Every structure is written in C-alpha cells, then in structure tokens.
N, C-alpha and C positions, 0 to 999 in steps of 0.2 A: 294871593294874588293868585289866579290862576293862570296857566299858560297855552297856549293853543299847541293842537297835535299835528307836527307840517307833512305827516308820513301820509302816503296816499294806501299802505299796505300796513299789517298788525308784522312785527318780527319777532321771530320767536328765537329761543335759546336756542345755538347751534353750538358745540366743537367741531367744527374741519382744518385740515390742512389747504393750505393752496398757497400756489406761486402765482407773485405779482412782477409786474415790470414798472416801473414809473416812464412817462413820458411825459418831454416837455411842450411845449405851442405847434412846434413844428414835428410832432409823433417822434423826435427822435429818445432813442431809450435814455436815460439819466440812472436808471439803477435798478435792484431785482434783487429779491430776496422769497425767504418763505416767511409765512404768517399763519394765522387760521381767526377762523372765522368766531364772532363772541354771540351773533345773533344776525337773522338772514331775513328778509323778506323777498317779497316779488319784485320791488323798486333797489334794494337795495342792502349791505350790510353794516355791521360795525365788524371793521380789523385788529386783529392784535399782530406786533410786530416788534423787532427789537431794537430795530431803527426809527423816527420819526420819517413821516410820508409829509411832506408840504400842500399846506391845500390848496383847492384849485388845480393838482395835477392831475392827470389822467393817466390811467391804471388799465392794465391789463389781467385779469384775474386767470386763472385756470382752479376752479373750483372742486375735490376730491365730496359729489354728496354721494351717497353709498355706492354704487359701484359704479357711479355715471363721472365722467371729466367734464363741467362746463367749461367753456369759454366764455368770458363778456369783461365788456370795456366799460369803464365809470370814471367817474370822476369823485375826487378829495372834497367833501361839502365840509368839513371840520376831521381837526386833529388834535389830540391833546397828549400831554403827559398819562400812561395807563399804572398796572398795579406793576411793583415786584421791580421797576425799572425799563419797565418795557411800556409802550405804545398804542393808542389806540387811534384811529382814524376811520370816520363815517364815511364809507366809498355811495354814492347813487348810480345806478348802474345809466348808461347810454343806451348803448348797443348790446345786441340779444338777439339770438336770430331766434326761429321757432321752435326749436326742438331742445336748446338751452333754457328757453321759457317754460314749456312743459317740463322737464327734467327739474326743475325748479320750485314750479306751482305744485306737483308732486308731492316734493320735497318739502315744502313751505307746511303742507296740505297734512300732511301727515303727522307734524309733528302741534301742529294747534288743535289737530280733532275735529277739523270739517271735511273730511274726507270720508 
C-alpha cells in the first residue's frame, strides 16, 4: 500500500537551532522553549524539542538559517515522541513575510542542489 505525499515542497535535512513560542486559540502565550529543525521546506519544518508541543497549536518560530534569523508563524500539524526522550512536531507555515520566505527558499535550494 502506498501513501500519497501531502507536502507542497520537498524537505531537506537541516539542523538549525530555533526559539519557539506556543500560542493558544486567543494568541496567548502558553509555553516557550528552544529546539532544532530536523528538516525544512518552503512550507514547513520538522521540529525537535525537549517537551511535547500539542497538535493544532500555533507557534511563533525564530529560526537561525546560516547568518539570518527568520520569524515565521506556523501551526502544529502533528506531534509524536522522538528519539532519546525528545519530541517531534511537524509545523506547517501560516504567516511568513517576503524577506523571510526569500531567505528560506535560498537556504532550501542550497541544500537540495537546485540553486
């Protein structure tokens, strides 16, 4: 049985530190912490953290991509236990400004060999 790929963009392996702030449905902060990307695309990331982030939670991300910081708002699409007691959350980007999108695209292209 094959599963249909639901992603709009290919993801590339990437280990980048980031800061996240979890928000509730009223945009009130519920948690914050540090994590790292496991992979990244133009439309989302796989985030590794030390504590679980609940599904359907909104997050504000500040990601270090090479020499640039990128601020993005996203939504947790799925969350599960990861390796070595850590947790993984798939984040779908919701709000990304033009400058951040350009930096993200350049970064993804460089690591996928399409530049």
